[in-house]
PDB file of N, H, CA, C and O in Angstrom:
ATOM      1  N   MET A   1     -16.123   8.824  10.967  1.00  0.00           N
ATOM      2  CA  MET A   1     -14.994   8.212  11.634  1.00  0.00           C
ATOM      3  C   MET A   1     -13.701   8.758  11.031  1.00  0.00           C
ATOM      4  O   MET A   1     -13.598   8.953   9.820  1.00  0.00           O
ATOM      5  N   ARG A   2     -12.728   8.998  11.889  1.00  0.00           N
ATOM      6  H   ARG A   2     -12.812   8.839  12.873  1.00  0.00           H
ATOM      7  CA  ARG A   2     -11.412   9.463  11.435  1.00  0.00           C
ATOM      8  C   ARG A   2     -10.348   8.492  11.918  1.00  0.00           C
ATOM      9  O   ARG A   2     -10.430   7.949  13.019  1.00  0.00           O
ATOM     10  N   PHE A   3      -9.345   8.285  11.064  1.00  0.00           N
ATOM     11  H   PHE A   3      -9.279   8.727  10.169  1.00  0.00           H
ATOM     12  CA  PHE A   3      -8.252   7.364  11.372  1.00  0.00           C
ATOM     13  C   PHE A   3      -6.918   8.074  11.177  1.00  0.00           C
ATOM     14  O   PHE A   3      -6.819   9.046  10.427  1.00  0.00           O
ATOM     15  N   VAL A   4      -5.903   7.575  11.860  1.00  0.00           N
ATOM     16  H   VAL A   4      -5.984   6.786  12.468  1.00  0.00           H
ATOM     17  CA  VAL A   4      -4.523   8.030  11.652  1.00  0.00           C
ATOM     18  C   VAL A   4      -3.671   6.808  11.331  1.00  0.00           C
ATOM     19  O   VAL A   4      -3.974   5.695  11.760  1.00  0.00           O
ATOM     20  N   THR A   5      -2.611   7.029  10.577  1.00  0.00           N
ATOM     21  H   THR A   5      -2.365   7.934  10.229  1.00  0.00           H
ATOM     22  CA  THR A   5      -1.697   5.946  10.233  1.00  0.00           C
ATOM     23  C   THR A   5      -0.819   5.630  11.433  1.00  0.00           C
ATOM     24  O   THR A   5      -0.074   6.488  11.908  1.00  0.00           O
ATOM     25  N   ALA A   6      -0.907   4.414  11.917  1.00  0.00           N
ATOM     26  H   ALA A   6      -1.512   3.718  11.532  1.00  0.00           H
ATOM     27  CA  ALA A   6      -0.087   3.987  13.047  1.00  0.00           C
ATOM     28  C   ALA A   6       1.192   3.314  12.566  1.00  0.00           C
ATOM     29  O   ALA A   6       2.232   3.391  13.220  1.00  0.00           O
ATOM     30  N   SER A   7       1.099   2.646  11.404  1.00  0.00           N
ATOM     31  H   SER A   7       0.254   2.584  10.873  1.00  0.00           H
ATOM     32  CA  SER A   7       2.254   1.931  10.875  1.00  0.00           C
ATOM     33  C   SER A   7       2.131   1.874   9.358  1.00  0.00           C
ATOM     34  O   SER A   7       1.040   1.685   8.820  1.00  0.00           O
ATOM     35  N   LEU A   8       3.266   2.039   8.673  1.00  0.00           N
ATOM     36  H   LEU A   8       4.152   2.192   9.110  1.00  0.00           H
ATOM     37  CA  LEU A   8       3.287   1.938   7.221  1.00  0.00           C
ATOM     38  C   LEU A   8       4.596   1.295   6.799  1.00  0.00           C
ATOM     39  O   LEU A   8       5.673   1.829   7.064  1.00  0.00           O
ATOM     40  N   LYS A   9       4.500   0.142   6.140  1.00  0.00           N
ATOM     41  H   LYS A   9       3.625  -0.292   5.925  1.00  0.00           H
ATOM     42  CA  LYS A   9       5.680  -0.567   5.632  1.00  0.00           C
ATOM     43  C   LYS A   9       5.584  -0.566   4.121  1.00  0.00           C
ATOM     44  O   LYS A   9       4.542  -0.924   3.570  1.00  0.00           O
ATOM     45  N   VAL A  10       6.651  -0.171   3.436  1.00  0.00           N
ATOM     46  H   VAL A  10       7.497   0.119   3.884  1.00  0.00           H
ATOM     47  CA  VAL A  10       6.653  -0.111   1.984  1.00  0.00           C
ATOM     48  C   VAL A  10       7.829  -0.917   1.443  1.00  0.00           C
ATOM     49  O   VAL A  10       8.960  -0.773   1.909  1.00  0.00           O
ATOM     50  N   ASP A  11       7.552  -1.765   0.459  1.00  0.00           N
ATOM     51  H   ASP A  11       6.634  -1.882   0.080  1.00  0.00           H
ATOM     52  CA  ASP A  11       8.594  -2.484  -0.279  1.00  0.00           C
ATOM     53  C   ASP A  11       8.653  -1.877  -1.673  1.00  0.00           C
ATOM     54  O   ASP A  11       7.676  -1.921  -2.420  1.00  0.00           O
ATOM     55  N   TYR A  12       9.796  -1.315  -2.016  1.00  0.00           N
ATOM     56  H   TYR A  12      10.590  -1.279  -1.409  1.00  0.00           H
ATOM     57  CA  TYR A  12       9.994  -0.691  -3.326  1.00  0.00           C
ATOM     58  C   TYR A  12      10.496  -1.766  -4.285  1.00  0.00           C
ATOM     59  O   TYR A  12      11.558  -2.352  -4.073  1.00  0.00           O
ATOM     60  N   LEU A  13       9.725  -2.019  -5.338  1.00  0.00           N
ATOM     61  H   LEU A  13       8.863  -1.544  -5.510  1.00  0.00           H
ATOM     62  CA  LEU A  13      10.021  -3.118  -6.246  1.00  0.00           C
ATOM     63  C   LEU A  13      10.778  -2.682  -7.491  1.00  0.00           C
ATOM     64  O   LEU A  13      11.589  -3.440  -8.022  1.00  0.00           O
ATOM     65  N   ARG A  14      10.518  -1.458  -7.961  1.00  0.00           N
ATOM     66  H   ARG A  14       9.859  -0.842  -7.529  1.00  0.00           H
ATOM     67  CA  ARG A  14      11.189  -0.944  -9.164  1.00  0.00           C
ATOM     68  C   ARG A  14      11.044   0.573  -9.158  1.00  0.00           C
ATOM     69  O   ARG A  14      10.195   1.109  -8.446  1.00  0.00           O
ATOM     70  N   PRO A  15      11.858   1.266  -9.937  1.00  0.00           N
ATOM     71  CA  PRO A  15      11.729   2.724  -9.998  1.00  0.00           C
ATOM     72  C   PRO A  15      10.324   3.125 -10.480  1.00  0.00           C
ATOM     73  O   PRO A  15       9.741   2.472 -11.345  1.00  0.00           O
ATOM     74  N   THR A  16       9.810   4.190  -9.911  1.00  0.00           N
ATOM     75  H   THR A  16      10.285   4.720  -9.208  1.00  0.00           H
ATOM     76  CA  THR A  16       8.488   4.687 -10.294  1.00  0.00           C
ATOM     77  C   THR A  16       8.661   5.842 -11.266  1.00  0.00           C
ATOM     78  O   THR A  16       9.246   6.864 -10.909  1.00  0.00           O
ATOM     79  N   PRO A  17       8.161   5.697 -12.490  1.00  0.00           N
ATOM     80  CA  PRO A  17       8.306   6.782 -13.467  1.00  0.00           C
ATOM     81  C   PRO A  17       7.486   8.006 -13.050  1.00  0.00           C
ATOM     82  O   PRO A  17       6.483   7.883 -12.347  1.00  0.00           O
ATOM     83  N   ILE A  18       7.922   9.173 -13.486  1.00  0.00           N
ATOM     84  H   ILE A  18       8.737   9.273 -14.057  1.00  0.00           H
ATOM     85  CA  ILE A  18       7.221  10.409 -13.147  1.00  0.00           C
ATOM     86  C   ILE A  18       6.486  10.989 -14.353  1.00  0.00           C
ATOM     87  O   ILE A  18       5.958  12.098 -14.274  1.00  0.00           O
ATOM     88  N   ASP A  19       6.444  10.260 -15.461  1.00  0.00           N
ATOM     89  H   ASP A  19       6.873   9.359 -15.525  1.00  0.00           H
ATOM     90  CA  ASP A  19       5.882  10.806 -16.696  1.00  0.00           C
ATOM     91  C   ASP A  19       4.465  10.315 -16.995  1.00  0.00           C
ATOM     92  O   ASP A  19       4.046  10.328 -18.152  1.00  0.00           O
ATOM     93  N   GLY A  20       3.735   9.891 -15.994  1.00  0.00           N
ATOM     94  H   GLY A  20       4.076   9.880 -15.054  1.00  0.00           H
ATOM     95  CA  GLY A  20       2.384   9.419 -16.257  1.00  0.00           C
ATOM     96  C   GLY A  20       1.584   9.285 -14.980  1.00  0.00           C
ATOM     97  O   GLY A  20       2.029   9.657 -13.894  1.00  0.00           O
ATOM     98  N   GLU A  21       0.394   8.744 -15.145  1.00  0.00           N
ATOM     99  H   GLU A  21       0.033   8.442 -16.027  1.00  0.00           H
ATOM    100  CA  GLU A  21      -0.480   8.554 -13.992  1.00  0.00           C
ATOM    101  C   GLU A  21      -0.001   7.405 -13.121  1.00  0.00           C
ATOM    102  O   GLU A  21       0.555   6.417 -13.600  1.00  0.00           O
ATOM    103  N   LEU A  22      -0.233   7.568 -11.833  1.00  0.00           N
ATOM    104  H   LEU A  22      -0.685   8.370 -11.443  1.00  0.00           H
ATOM    105  CA  LEU A  22       0.042   6.507 -10.865  1.00  0.00           C
ATOM    106  C   LEU A  22      -1.295   5.999 -10.353  1.00  0.00           C
ATOM    107  O   LEU A  22      -2.254   6.761 -10.230  1.00  0.00           O
ATOM    108  N   GLU A  23      -1.350   4.719 -10.059  1.00  0.00           N
ATOM    109  H   GLU A  23      -0.570   4.100 -10.158  1.00  0.00           H
ATOM    110  CA  GLU A  23      -2.565   4.125  -9.519  1.00  0.00           C
ATOM    111  C   GLU A  23      -2.238   3.505  -8.168  1.00  0.00           C
ATOM    112  O   GLU A  23      -1.318   2.695  -8.051  1.00  0.00           O
ATOM    113  N   VAL A  24      -2.995   3.891  -7.154  1.00  0.00           N
ATOM    114  H   VAL A  24      -3.742   4.549  -7.249  1.00  0.00           H
ATOM    115  CA  VAL A  24      -2.842   3.314  -5.819  1.00  0.00           C
ATOM    116  C   VAL A  24      -4.108   2.522  -5.529  1.00  0.00           C
ATOM    117  O   VAL A  24      -5.219   3.037  -5.653  1.00  0.00           O
ATOM    118  N   ARG A  25      -3.929   1.282  -5.147  1.00  0.00           N
ATOM    119  H   ARG A  25      -3.026   0.864  -5.046  1.00  0.00           H
ATOM    120  CA  ARG A  25      -5.058   0.419  -4.783  1.00  0.00           C
ATOM    121  C   ARG A  25      -4.874  -0.083  -3.367  1.00  0.00           C
ATOM    122  O   ARG A  25      -3.767  -0.424  -2.950  1.00  0.00           O
ATOM    123  N   GLY A  26      -5.963  -0.122  -2.642  1.00  0.00           N
ATOM    124  H   GLY A  26      -6.862   0.155  -2.980  1.00  0.00           H
ATOM    125  CA  GLY A  26      -5.937  -0.637  -1.285  1.00  0.00           C
ATOM    126  C   GLY A  26      -6.986  -1.703  -1.094  1.00  0.00           C
ATOM    127  O   GLY A  26      -8.079  -1.624  -1.653  1.00  0.00           O
ATOM    128  N   GLU A  27      -6.651  -2.698  -0.304  1.00  0.00           N
ATOM    129  H   GLU A  27      -5.763  -2.763   0.151  1.00  0.00           H
ATOM    130  CA  GLU A  27      -7.596  -3.769   0.016  1.00  0.00           C
ATOM    131  C   GLU A  27      -7.601  -3.953   1.530  1.00  0.00           C
ATOM    132  O   GLU A  27      -6.557  -4.164   2.148  1.00  0.00           O
ATOM    133  N   ILE A  28      -8.774  -3.872   2.106  1.00  0.00           N
ATOM    134  H   ILE A  28      -9.622  -3.702   1.605  1.00  0.00           H
ATOM    135  CA  ILE A  28      -8.893  -4.058   3.548  1.00  0.00           C
ATOM    136  C   ILE A  28      -8.643  -5.529   3.871  1.00  0.00           C
ATOM    137  O   ILE A  28      -9.283  -6.423   3.316  1.00  0.00           O
ATOM    138  N   VAL A  29      -7.698  -5.757   4.781  1.00  0.00           N
ATOM    139  H   VAL A  29      -7.178  -5.031   5.231  1.00  0.00           H
ATOM    140  CA  VAL A  29      -7.313  -7.110   5.167  1.00  0.00           C
ATOM    141  C   VAL A  29      -8.016  -7.528   6.453  1.00  0.00           C
ATOM    142  O   VAL A  29      -8.448  -8.671   6.598  1.00  0.00           O
ATOM    143  N   GLU A  30      -8.123  -6.574   7.392  1.00  0.00           N
ATOM    144  H   GLU A  30      -7.771  -5.646   7.274  1.00  0.00           H
ATOM    145  CA  GLU A  30      -8.696  -6.903   8.695  1.00  0.00           C
ATOM    146  C   GLU A  30      -9.322  -5.649   9.301  1.00  0.00           C
ATOM    147  O   GLU A  30      -8.767  -4.555   9.202  1.00  0.00           O
ATOM    148  N   VAL A  31     -10.481  -5.822   9.927  1.00  0.00           N
ATOM    149  H   VAL A  31     -10.932  -6.711  10.008  1.00  0.00           H
ATOM    150  CA  VAL A  31     -11.158  -4.718  10.610  1.00  0.00           C
ATOM    151  C   VAL A  31     -11.406  -5.137  12.046  1.00  0.00           C
ATOM    152  O   VAL A  31     -12.023  -6.169  12.312  1.00  0.00           O
ATOM    153  N   LYS A  32     -10.917  -4.322  12.965  1.00  0.00           N
ATOM    154  H   LYS A  32     -10.416  -3.483  12.749  1.00  0.00           H
ATOM    155  CA  LYS A  32     -11.162  -4.518  14.392  1.00  0.00           C
ATOM    156  C   LYS A  32     -11.821  -3.243  14.910  1.00  0.00           C
ATOM    157  O   LYS A  32     -11.872  -2.250  14.184  1.00  0.00           O
ATOM    158  N   PRO A  33     -12.321  -3.241  16.133  1.00  0.00           N
ATOM    159  CA  PRO A  33     -13.027  -2.056  16.618  1.00  0.00           C
ATOM    160  C   PRO A  33     -12.220  -0.743  16.526  1.00  0.00           C
ATOM    161  O   PRO A  33     -12.794   0.304  16.226  1.00  0.00           O
ATOM    162  N   ARG A  34     -10.926  -0.784  16.775  1.00  0.00           N
ATOM    163  H   ARG A  34     -10.460  -1.635  17.019  1.00  0.00           H
ATOM    164  CA  ARG A  34     -10.118   0.441  16.744  1.00  0.00           C
ATOM    165  C   ARG A  34      -9.050   0.440  15.661  1.00  0.00           C
ATOM    166  O   ARG A  34      -8.341   1.433  15.498  1.00  0.00           O
ATOM    167  N   LYS A  35      -8.920  -0.656  14.915  1.00  0.00           N
ATOM    168  H   LYS A  35      -9.495  -1.463  15.047  1.00  0.00           H
ATOM    169  CA  LYS A  35      -7.790  -0.788  14.006  1.00  0.00           C
ATOM    170  C   LYS A  35      -8.227  -1.410  12.684  1.00  0.00           C
ATOM    171  O   LYS A  35      -9.025  -2.346  12.654  1.00  0.00           O
ATOM    172  N   VAL A  36      -7.685  -0.869  11.588  1.00  0.00           N
ATOM    173  H   VAL A  36      -7.036  -0.109  11.612  1.00  0.00           H
ATOM    174  CA  VAL A  36      -7.934  -1.421  10.259  1.00  0.00           C
ATOM    175  C   VAL A  36      -6.579  -1.692   9.614  1.00  0.00           C
ATOM    176  O   VAL A  36      -5.686  -0.846   9.658  1.00  0.00           O
ATOM    177  N   THR A  37      -6.428  -2.868   9.017  1.00  0.00           N
ATOM    178  H   THR A  37      -7.153  -3.555   8.981  1.00  0.00           H
ATOM    179  CA  THR A  37      -5.206  -3.232   8.308  1.00  0.00           C
ATOM    180  C   THR A  37      -5.510  -3.229   6.817  1.00  0.00           C
ATOM    181  O   THR A  37      -6.497  -3.817   6.375  1.00  0.00           O
ATOM    182  N   VAL A  38      -4.650  -2.560   6.038  1.00  0.00           N
ATOM    183  H   VAL A  38      -3.848  -2.082   6.397  1.00  0.00           H
ATOM    184  CA  VAL A  38      -4.867  -2.410   4.604  1.00  0.00           C
ATOM    185  C   VAL A  38      -3.613  -2.839   3.848  1.00  0.00           C
ATOM    186  O   VAL A  38      -2.496  -2.497   4.235  1.00  0.00           O
ATOM    187  N   SER A  39      -3.811  -3.589   2.770  1.00  0.00           N
ATOM    188  H   SER A  39      -4.719  -3.867   2.456  1.00  0.00           H
ATOM    189  CA  SER A  39      -2.731  -3.955   1.856  1.00  0.00           C
ATOM    190  C   SER A  39      -2.801  -2.985   0.678  1.00  0.00           C
ATOM    191  O   SER A  39      -3.884  -2.736   0.148  1.00  0.00           O
ATOM    192  N   LEU A  40      -1.652  -2.431   0.261  1.00  0.00           N
ATOM    193  H   LEU A  40      -0.772  -2.632   0.692  1.00  0.00           H
ATOM    194  CA  LEU A  40      -1.621  -1.389  -0.769  1.00  0.00           C
ATOM    195  C   LEU A  40      -0.682  -1.753  -1.905  1.00  0.00           C
ATOM    196  O   LEU A  40       0.287  -2.489  -1.716  1.00  0.00           O
ATOM    197  N   SER A  41      -0.982  -1.226  -3.093  1.00  0.00           N
ATOM    198  H   SER A  41      -1.769  -0.629  -3.247  1.00  0.00           H
ATOM    199  CA  SER A  41      -0.047  -1.354  -4.206  1.00  0.00           C
ATOM    200  C   SER A  41      -0.037  -0.042  -4.994  1.00  0.00           C
ATOM    201  O   SER A  41      -1.055   0.640  -5.108  1.00  0.00           O
ATOM    202  N   LEU A  42       1.127   0.291  -5.530  1.00  0.00           N
ATOM    203  H   LEU A  42       1.954  -0.263  -5.438  1.00  0.00           H
ATOM    204  CA  LEU A  42       1.313   1.482  -6.364  1.00  0.00           C
ATOM    205  C   LEU A  42       1.785   1.003  -7.728  1.00  0.00           C
ATOM    206  O   LEU A  42       2.793   0.304  -7.831  1.00  0.00           O
ATOM    207  N   SER A  43       1.052   1.379  -8.780  1.00  0.00           N
ATOM    208  H   SER A  43       0.233   1.947  -8.696  1.00  0.00           H
ATOM    209  CA  SER A  43       1.382   0.947 -10.142  1.00  0.00           C
ATOM    210  C   SER A  43       1.577   2.146 -11.053  1.00  0.00           C
ATOM    211  O   SER A  43       0.981   3.205 -10.857  1.00  0.00           O
ATOM    212  N   ALA A  44       2.429   1.952 -12.059  1.00  0.00           N
ATOM    213  H   ALA A  44       2.913   1.092 -12.219  1.00  0.00           H
ATOM    214  CA  ALA A  44       2.635   2.937 -13.119  1.00  0.00           C
ATOM    215  C   ALA A  44       2.752   2.173 -14.428  1.00  0.00           C
ATOM    216  O   ALA A  44       3.482   1.185 -14.517  1.00  0.00           O
ATOM    217  N   HIS A  45       2.039   2.628 -15.431  1.00  0.00           N
ATOM    218  H   HIS A  45       1.446   3.430 -15.359  1.00  0.00           H
ATOM    219  CA  HIS A  45       2.070   1.979 -16.748  1.00  0.00           C
ATOM    220  C   HIS A  45       1.759   0.489 -16.642  1.00  0.00           C
ATOM    221  O   HIS A  45       2.316  -0.314 -17.390  1.00  0.00           O
ATOM    222  N   GLY A  46       0.871   0.114 -15.716  1.00  0.00           N
ATOM    223  H   GLY A  46       0.418   0.766 -15.108  1.00  0.00           H
ATOM    224  CA  GLY A  46       0.462  -1.281 -15.577  1.00  0.00           C
ATOM    225  C   GLY A  46       1.408  -2.170 -14.802  1.00  0.00           C
ATOM    226  O   GLY A  46       1.149  -3.365 -14.663  1.00  0.00           O
ATOM    227  N   GLU A  47       2.499  -1.619 -14.293  1.00  0.00           N
ATOM    228  H   GLU A  47       2.709  -0.648 -14.407  1.00  0.00           H
ATOM    229  CA  GLU A  47       3.461  -2.412 -13.521  1.00  0.00           C
ATOM    230  C   GLU A  47       3.470  -1.962 -12.065  1.00  0.00           C
ATOM    231  O   GLU A  47       3.481  -0.765 -11.775  1.00  0.00           O
ATOM    232  N   VAL A  48       3.466  -2.929 -11.155  1.00  0.00           N
ATOM    233  H   VAL A  48       3.458  -3.901 -11.390  1.00  0.00           H
ATOM    234  CA  VAL A  48       3.508  -2.609  -9.727  1.00  0.00           C
ATOM    235  C   VAL A  48       4.917  -2.150  -9.368  1.00  0.00           C
ATOM    236  O   VAL A  48       5.891  -2.870  -9.589  1.00  0.00           O
ATOM    237  N   CYS A  49       5.012  -0.954  -8.817  1.00  0.00           N
ATOM    238  H   CYS A  49       4.221  -0.369  -8.638  1.00  0.00           H
ATOM    239  CA  CYS A  49       6.309  -0.368  -8.447  1.00  0.00           C
ATOM    240  C   CYS A  49       6.591  -0.491  -6.950  1.00  0.00           C
ATOM    241  O   CYS A  49       7.746  -0.517  -6.525  1.00  0.00           O
ATOM    242  N   ALA A  50       5.517  -0.567  -6.156  1.00  0.00           N
ATOM    243  H   ALA A  50       4.578  -0.546  -6.501  1.00  0.00           H
ATOM    244  CA  ALA A  50       5.692  -0.667  -4.706  1.00  0.00           C
ATOM    245  C   ALA A  50       4.480  -1.366  -4.110  1.00  0.00           C
ATOM    246  O   ALA A  50       3.368  -1.280  -4.631  1.00  0.00           O
ATOM    247  N   ARG A  51       4.725  -2.059  -3.007  1.00  0.00           N
ATOM    248  H   ARG A  51       5.628  -2.128  -2.584  1.00  0.00           H
ATOM    249  CA  ARG A  51       3.653  -2.694  -2.230  1.00  0.00           C
ATOM    250  C   ARG A  51       3.786  -2.213  -0.793  1.00  0.00           C
ATOM    251  O   ARG A  51       4.887  -1.953  -0.308  1.00  0.00           O
ATOM    252  N   GLY A  52       2.658  -2.099  -0.129  1.00  0.00           N
ATOM    253  H   GLY A  52       1.764  -2.310  -0.523  1.00  0.00           H
ATOM    254  CA  GLY A  52       2.698  -1.617   1.239  1.00  0.00           C
ATOM    255  C   GLY A  52       1.700  -2.322   2.130  1.00  0.00           C
ATOM    256  O   GLY A  52       0.804  -3.030   1.671  1.00  0.00           O
ATOM    257  N   HIS A  53       1.886  -2.106   3.412  1.00  0.00           N
ATOM    258  H   HIS A  53       2.614  -1.531   3.785  1.00  0.00           H
ATOM    259  CA  HIS A  53       1.024  -2.666   4.450  1.00  0.00           C
ATOM    260  C   HIS A  53       0.831  -1.565   5.478  1.00  0.00           C
ATOM    261  O   HIS A  53       1.801  -1.068   6.050  1.00  0.00           O
ATOM    262  N   MET A  54      -0.424  -1.181   5.715  1.00  0.00           N
ATOM    263  H   MET A  54      -1.212  -1.585   5.250  1.00  0.00           H
ATOM    264  CA  MET A  54      -0.706  -0.062   6.617  1.00  0.00           C
ATOM    265  C   MET A  54      -1.647  -0.497   7.726  1.00  0.00           C
ATOM    266  O   MET A  54      -2.573  -1.278   7.511  1.00  0.00           O
ATOM    267  N   ILE A  55      -1.387   0.029   8.921  1.00  0.00           N
ATOM    268  H   ILE A  55      -0.634   0.663   9.095  1.00  0.00           H
ATOM    269  CA  ILE A  55      -2.312  -0.127  10.033  1.00  0.00           C
ATOM    270  C   ILE A  55      -2.809   1.265  10.393  1.00  0.00           C
ATOM    271  O   ILE A  55      -2.023   2.163  10.695  1.00  0.00           O
ATOM    272  N   ALA A  56      -4.132   1.428  10.355  1.00  0.00           N
ATOM    273  H   ALA A  56      -4.770   0.698  10.109  1.00  0.00           H
ATOM    274  CA  ALA A  56      -4.756   2.695  10.712  1.00  0.00           C
ATOM    275  C   ALA A  56      -5.528   2.512  12.010  1.00  0.00           C
ATOM    276  O   ALA A  56      -6.193   1.496  12.210  1.00  0.00           O
ATOM    277  N   VAL A  57      -5.433   3.504  12.888  1.00  0.00           N
ATOM    278  H   VAL A  57      -4.892   4.329  12.725  1.00  0.00           H
ATOM    279  CA  VAL A  57      -6.098   3.442  14.190  1.00  0.00           C
ATOM    280  C   VAL A  57      -7.170   4.525  14.234  1.00  0.00           C
ATOM    281  O   VAL A  57      -6.932   5.670  13.848  1.00  0.00           O
ATOM    282  N   ARG A  58      -8.335   4.150  14.702  1.00  0.00           N
ATOM    283  H   ARG A  58      -8.529   3.220  15.016  1.00  0.00           H
ATOM    284  CA  ARG A  58      -9.459   5.085  14.783  1.00  0.00           C
ATOM    285  C   ARG A  58      -9.245   6.081  15.908  1.00  0.00           C
ATOM    286  O   ARG A  58      -8.867   5.716  17.021  1.00  0.00           O
ATOM    287  N   LEU A  59      -9.495   7.346  15.598  1.00  0.00           N
ATOM    288  H   LEU A  59      -9.803   7.642  14.694  1.00  0.00           H
ATOM    289  CA  LEU A  59      -9.443   8.378  16.629  1.00  0.00           C
ATOM    290  C   LEU A  59     -10.702   8.310  17.475  1.00  0.00           C
ATOM    291  O   LEU A  59     -11.767   7.955  16.971  1.00  0.00           O
ATOM    292  N   PRO A  60     -10.597   8.641  18.739  1.00  0.00           N
ATOM    293  CA  PRO A  60     -11.793   8.679  19.575  1.00  0.00           C
ATOM    294  C   PRO A  60     -12.773   9.729  19.025  1.00  0.00           C
ATOM    295  O   PRO A  60     -12.352  10.723  18.434  1.00  0.00           O
ATOM    296  N   ASP A  61     -14.053   9.506  19.219  1.00  0.00           N
ATOM    297  H   ASP A  61     -14.395   8.698  19.700  1.00  0.00           H
ATOM    298  CA  ASP A  61     -15.062  10.456  18.737  1.00  0.00           C
ATOM    299  C   ASP A  61     -14.837  11.857  19.286  1.00  0.00           C
ATOM    300  O   ASP A  61     -15.135  12.837  18.603  1.00  0.00           O
ATOM    301  N   SER A  62     -14.326  11.972  20.488  1.00  0.00           N
ATOM    302  H   SER A  62     -14.085  11.176  21.043  1.00  0.00           H
ATOM    303  CA  SER A  62     -14.078  13.285  21.085  1.00  0.00           C
ATOM    304  C   SER A  62     -13.004  14.064  20.334  1.00  0.00           C
ATOM    305  O   SER A  62     -12.992  15.294  20.387  1.00  0.00           O
ATOM    306  N   ALA A  63     -12.088  13.365  19.624  1.00  0.00           N
ATOM    307  H   ALA A  63     -12.097  12.366  19.581  1.00  0.00           H
ATOM    308  CA  ALA A  63     -11.027  14.029  18.867  1.00  0.00           C
ATOM    309  C   ALA A  63     -11.503  14.454  17.484  1.00  0.00           C
ATOM    310  O   ALA A  63     -10.839  15.260  16.830  1.00  0.00           O
ATOM    311  N   ALA A  64     -12.636  13.932  17.024  1.00  0.00           N
ATOM    312  H   ALA A  64     -13.175  13.278  17.555  1.00  0.00           H
ATOM    313  CA  ALA A  64     -13.117  14.219  15.678  1.00  0.00           C
ATOM    314  C   ALA A  64     -13.446  15.692  15.474  1.00  0.00           C
ATOM    315  O   ALA A  64     -13.300  16.200  14.362  1.00  0.00           O
ATOM    316  N   GLY A  65     -13.882  16.384  16.509  1.00  0.00           N
ATOM    317  H   GLY A  65     -14.001  15.971  17.412  1.00  0.00           H
ATOM    318  CA  GLY A  65     -14.240  17.789  16.376  1.00  0.00           C
ATOM    319  C   GLY A  65     -13.078  18.745  16.575  1.00  0.00           C
ATOM    320  O   GLY A  65     -13.218  19.944  16.335  1.00  0.00           O
ATOM    321  N   GLN A  66     -11.930  18.236  17.010  1.00  0.00           N
ATOM    322  H   GLN A  66     -11.815  17.262  17.206  1.00  0.00           H
ATOM    323  CA  GLN A  66     -10.763  19.078  17.270  1.00  0.00           C
ATOM    324  C   GLN A  66      -9.905  19.188  16.027  1.00  0.00           C
ATOM    325  O   GLN A  66      -9.774  18.220  15.277  1.00  0.00           O
ATOM    326  N   GLN A  67      -9.316  20.355  15.796  1.00  0.00           N
ATOM    327  H   GLN A  67      -9.423  21.141  16.405  1.00  0.00           H
ATOM    328  CA  GLN A  67      -8.414  20.525  14.671  1.00  0.00           C
ATOM    329  C   GLN A  67      -7.259  21.408  15.035  1.00  0.00           C
ATOM    330  O   GLN A  67      -6.391  21.663  14.200  1.00  0.00           O
TER     331      GLN A  67
END
């Protein structure tokens, strides 16, 4: 299955440092036949720097072979 991002909302909570590893975590909130909603967070040094909400839409099977 392939998905594309239909919507992405990001709330920036604090500056994100560039001197270390970043951790992105996602949690599936809702699954429908063509749509998945995911809650996201971006952390650096153990502190959440941004939170997001994404809606992904499934591509039709016929589009999976096209590039």
